[in-house]
C-alpha positions in Angstrom: 241.9 111.7 71.1 243.8 114.9 71.6 247.0 115.7 69.5 249.1 115.8 72.7 247.9 112.3 73.7 248.7 111.0 70.2 252.2 112.4 70.4 252.7 110.8 73.8 251.5 107.5 72.4 253.9 107.7 69.5 256.9 108.3 71.8 256.2 104.9 73.4 255.9 103.0 70.1 258.9 101.0 68.9 258.8 99.1 65.6 260.5 95.7 65.3 259.8 92.3 63.6 260.6 89.9 60.8 260.1 90.7 57.0 256.9 90.1 55.1 257.1 87.2 52.7 255.6 86.3 49.3 255.0 89.8 48.1 253.5 90.2 44.7 254.3 92.9 42.1 252.1 96.0 42.3 249.7 97.0 39.6 249.9 100.6 38.3 246.8 102.8 38.7 245.5 105.6 36.5 245.4 109.3 36.7 242.2 110.9 38.1 241.7 114.7 38.3 244.3 116.3 40.6 245.7 113.0 41.6 248.6 112.3 39.3 250.0 108.8 39.5 253.8 108.9 40.0 256.1 107.2 37.5 257.7 103.9 38.4 256.9 100.9 40.6 254.6 101.5 43.5 255.6 100.4 47.0 252.1 101.3 48.4 248.7 101.5 46.8 245.9 103.0 48.9 242.3 102.4 48.1 239.5 104.4 49.8 241.5 104.6 53.1 239.8 106.1 56.1 240.5 106.3 59.8 238.2 106.7 62.8 239.3 107.6 66.3 236.2 106.5 68.2 233.4 108.7 66.8 235.8 111.1 65.0 236.3 110.5 61.3 240.0 111.6 60.9 240.6 110.9 57.2 238.4 109.5 54.4 238.6 108.4 50.8 242.4 108.4 50.4 243.4 106.9 47.0 247.1 107.2 46.0 250.1 105.2 44.9 253.6 105.8 46.5 256.6 105.0 44.3 259.6 103.0 45.4 262.9 104.6 46.3 261.5 108.1 46.1 260.7 110.8 48.8 257.0 111.5 49.1 256.0 114.5 51.2 252.6 114.8 53.0 251.7 118.5 53.5 248.7 120.4 54.8 247.5 122.4 57.8 247.4 121.0 61.3 244.5 118.6 61.8 244.2 117.5 58.2 245.3 113.9 58.9 248.9 113.8 57.7 250.3 112.0 60.7 247.2 109.7 60.8 247.8 108.7 57.2 251.5 108.1 57.8 250.7 105.8 60.8 248.4 103.8 58.6 251.3 102.7 56.5 252.9 100.6 59.2 249.9 99.9 61.3 250.9 102.3 64.2 247.3 103.3 64.5 246.5 99.8 65.7 248.2 100.8 69.0 245.9 103.7 69.6 242.7 102.8 71.5 239.6 103.3 69.5 241.3 103.6 66.1 239.6 101.9 63.2 240.9 101.6 59.6 238.7 101.5 56.4 239.7 100.6 52.9 242.8 98.8 51.8 246.6 99.5 51.9 248.7 97.2 49.6 252.4 97.0 50.2 254.1 95.5 47.1 250.7 93.9 46.4 250.1 92.5 49.9 247.2 93.9 52.0 249.0 94.9 55.3 245.7 94.8 57.2 244.8 91.2 56.1 244.3 88.8 59.0 247.3 86.7 57.9 249.7 89.6 58.2 251.4 90.2 61.5 251.5 93.9 62.3 254.9 93.5 64.0 256.3 92.1 60.8 254.9 95.2 58.9 256.7 97.5 61.3 260.0 95.7 60.8 259.8 96.3 57.0 258.3 99.8 57.4 260.2 101.8 60.0 259.2 105.0 61.8 261.2 108.1 62.9 259.2 110.4 65.1 259.0 114.2 65.4 260.8 114.3 68.7 264.1 112.4 68.9 263.6 109.5 71.3 266.8 107.7 72.0 266.8 104.9 74.6 268.7 105.6 77.9 271.4 103.3 76.6 274.8 103.7 74.9 275.0 104.8 71.3 275.9 101.3 70.3 273.0 99.7 72.2 270.6 102.2 70.8 271.5 101.2 67.3 271.6 97.5 67.8 268.6 97.0 70.1 266.1 96.3 67.3 268.7 94.4 65.3 269.3 92.0 68.2 265.5 91.4 68.7 265.2 90.7 64.9 268.3 88.6 64.8 269.9 90.7 62.1 273.2 89.1 61.0 276.4 90.7 62.2 278.2 91.5 65.4 276.9 94.5 67.4 279.9 96.6 66.3 279.4 95.7 62.6 275.7 96.5 62.8 276.3 99.8 64.7 279.0 100.9 62.2 276.9 100.1 59.2 273.8 101.9 60.4 275.7 104.9 61.8 277.5 105.3 58.5 274.2 105.2 56.6 272.8 107.8 59.0 275.9 110.1 58.4 276.7 109.9 62.1 279.7 107.5 62.3 282.5 110.0 62.0 281.0 112.1 64.8 280.5 109.2 67.3 282.9 106.4 66.3 285.1 107.0 69.3 282.2 107.3 71.8 280.0 104.3 71.1 279.7 103.6 74.9 278.5 107.2 75.5 274.8 107.6 76.3 272.6 108.4 73.3 270.9 111.0 75.5 274.2 113.0 75.7 274.1 113.8 71.9 272.8 117.0 70.5 269.2 117.2 69.2 270.3 116.7 65.5 272.6 113.9 66.4 269.9 112.2 68.4 267.6 112.3 65.5 270.2 110.8 63.2 270.8 108.1 65.9 267.1 107.3 65.8 267.3 107.0 62.0 270.3 104.7 62.4 268.3 102.6 64.8 265.5 102.3 62.2 268.1 101.4 59.5 269.8 98.7 61.6 266.8 96.4 61.2 267.2 96.6 57.4 263.7 98.1 56.5 262.4 98.7 53.0 260.5 102.0 53.8 261.2 104.7 56.4 258.3 106.9 57.6 259.3 110.3 59.1 256.8 112.4 61.0 258.1 116.0 61.0 261.7 114.8 61.7 263.2 118.3 61.6 260.6 120.3 63.5 262.6 120.3 66.7 266.0 121.0 65.1 268.0 124.1 64.2 268.6 125.0 60.6 272.1 123.4 60.5 270.8 120.1 61.9 267.8 120.3 59.6 270.1 120.6 56.5 272.0 117.5 57.6 268.8 115.5 57.9 267.6 116.7 54.5 270.9 115.8 52.9 270.6 112.4 54.6 267.1 111.9 53.3 268.2 112.4 49.7 271.1 110.1 50.1 268.9 107.3 51.6 266.6 107.2 48.6 269.3 105.3 46.8 268.2 102.3 48.9 265.0 103.2 50.7 261.5 104.6 50.1 260.9 107.6 52.4 257.6 109.2 53.3 257.8 112.4 55.3 255.2 114.6 57.0 256.3 118.2 57.0 254.7 121.7 57.7 257.7 123.3 56.0 256.9 124.1 52.3 260.5 124.8 51.5 261.5 121.5 52.9 258.9 119.6 50.9 260.2 121.4 47.8 263.8 120.6 48.6 263.7 117.0 49.5 260.6 115.3 47.9 260.0 113.9 44.5 256.2 113.8 45.0 253.9 115.7 47.2 250.4 115.0 48.6 248.3 117.9 49.9 245.7 117.0 52.5 243.0 119.3 53.8 240.2 118.8 56.4 236.7 119.3 55.1 235.6 122.9 55.4 232.4 121.9 57.2 233.4 118.5 58.7 236.1 116.8 60.6 237.7 114.3 58.1 240.8 115.0 56.1 240.9 114.3 52.4 243.6 114.1 49.7 243.1 117.3 47.6 246.1 117.0 45.2 249.0 114.6 44.6 251.8 114.6 42.0 255.4 115.4 41.2 256.6 118.1 43.6 257.8 120.5 41.0 254.5 120.4 39.2 252.4 120.7 42.3 254.3 123.7 43.5 254.6 125.5 40.2 251.3 124.5 38.5 248.8 123.2 41.1 245.5 121.9 39.6 243.4 122.8 42.6 243.0 126.4 43.8 243.1 125.2 47.4 246.5 123.8 46.8 247.7 127.1 45.4 246.2 129.0 48.3 248.0 126.8 50.8 251.4 126.7 49.3 251.3 130.5 48.8 250.4 131.1 52.4 246.9 132.3 52.1 245.8 129.9 54.8 247.3 127.2 57.1 
């Protein structure tokens, strides 16, 4: 499947559902080579994760733990599988024809690909913000409360809208225009509206696929400040091509790279962002972050 087709598919996806239940405590892993296990409780534990799109092996052999209430950045050149890996974490790849997942992804100890787990429930707990802002052709209020209404989140529409818009640092800018179309907002405001929409259903994790790539520097800075603020309550995993952004906002960084003579992406190095950027353990990581390729 072509990248443009994947993006088009993503723009149609909307995540909503009820929470997962009976989640066990995660079990810490161990350090192996260039894969440094983050400190603290893990929200995700990935074991030998791979993805196929038909006959194309997109990523393979991904083993990593993602800590709770931290920002984890996924970096690497185009085509290395960053977005594919991100979509694995809330089963968005299920919605792409021909996609097939290998390995195991545990969310607080529960295998999210187990038969007993409803993928819609997964997407309620693990929200998604896409690269291109995609507000509904509805009012600002209705954009925020749409998913909350479907999921029967407690509170009146005005209460839910205000709470989520405040969390997304957008309330002061739109509080007098809640009946205005979400499509009338600026690009940066639209992206924060989409973040508010994700927050309104009270998720545990927020996935962000290059959320600032279509924004100007000022709007980008607001989103980055918001990301850091949100980690007080949420776990955030972000795909970015911007090395400076990864260094600014993330606590841990994973570097992915497609095989030099194949088609599948692999995890090359993973660890605390400051260590990965200042003292990478793999020369390919150093070459990428210093701009020698990619």
